[in-house]
N, C-alpha and C positions, 0 to 999 in steps of 0.2 A: 643318287641312289640312297635308299634308306637301309641302315644296318640295324637289325633287331638283335640285341644282345641277350635278352631274356624276356620271355612272355610272362605276364602276371595275370591272375584271375581275380574276379570279384563276382558277387552274387547280386542279382537284381532283386530288390525288396518288393513287397506287395504294393508299396506306394510309388514304385518306379525309381527308387533311389539306388545309386551305385556308389560305392566308396572307391575312390581312385587310390590304388596302392601307394603306400608311403614312398617306395623307391622311385616311382614315376613322378609323384609330386616333387620330390627332392631333385630329380634329374631335370625337370622342367622349371623348377623354381616357383611352383604354384603355392601361393600363400592363401590363408583363409580370406574370403571376401573378393577374390579375383573373379571377374566375369568371364565365363566360358561360352563359346559358340559351338553348335553342333550341326553337322549335315551328314547326309548319307552319300556314299559313293561306292558303286559296285557291291552293294550289300553290306558295306562296312559303315560303322559310325565313326566320323572324323571329328575330333574335339580339338579346339584351338582356343587360345586366349583371345579376347576381343582385339587386343593390340596386334597380335599375329594375323588375325583374320583381316583387319583393316590394312595392314602392310601388304598382305597378299593381293587384296583387291586393288590397291594403289599400283602394285607392279603389273597386274593384269591390264588395267586401264592405261598405264603408261606405255604398254606395248602396242596399243591401238590409239594413236593420237587422233584428236578431233580435227577433221579437215579445215574447219573454220579457224582453228588456232585458239578458240575460246574454251574456257572450262565449261562443263555442262551446267554448272550453277549460274554462270554468267549468261549463258544462252537462255536458260529458263527465266531469269530475271528480265532479260531483254524482251522475250516473248510476252511475259505478263504485262510489261509496261506498254507494249504495242496494243495488246488486247484492251487494257484499261483506257488508252487514248482513243481507240475505236469506239468503245462503249460511251465515253464522255462526249464524243462528237455526234452520237445518235440523238 
């Protein structure tokens, strides 16, 4: 459950820029230069740090293990090697 202590506002500029209020930057530990990701969900914009987004994706994929036991990257490499071997045999 998410607890909202206080809502903040910001104005969208004509260039599409929004200033993240200082209290939110401080609460989340956002420093200049941090990479942020954005997506929409139910009409809301969800912002995360890249690290948080990666961690969330890792949790999502960990909840759905691959039946072969291999990582997706290992499967892709194996498929590409088979394809290259087939092409070389032609």
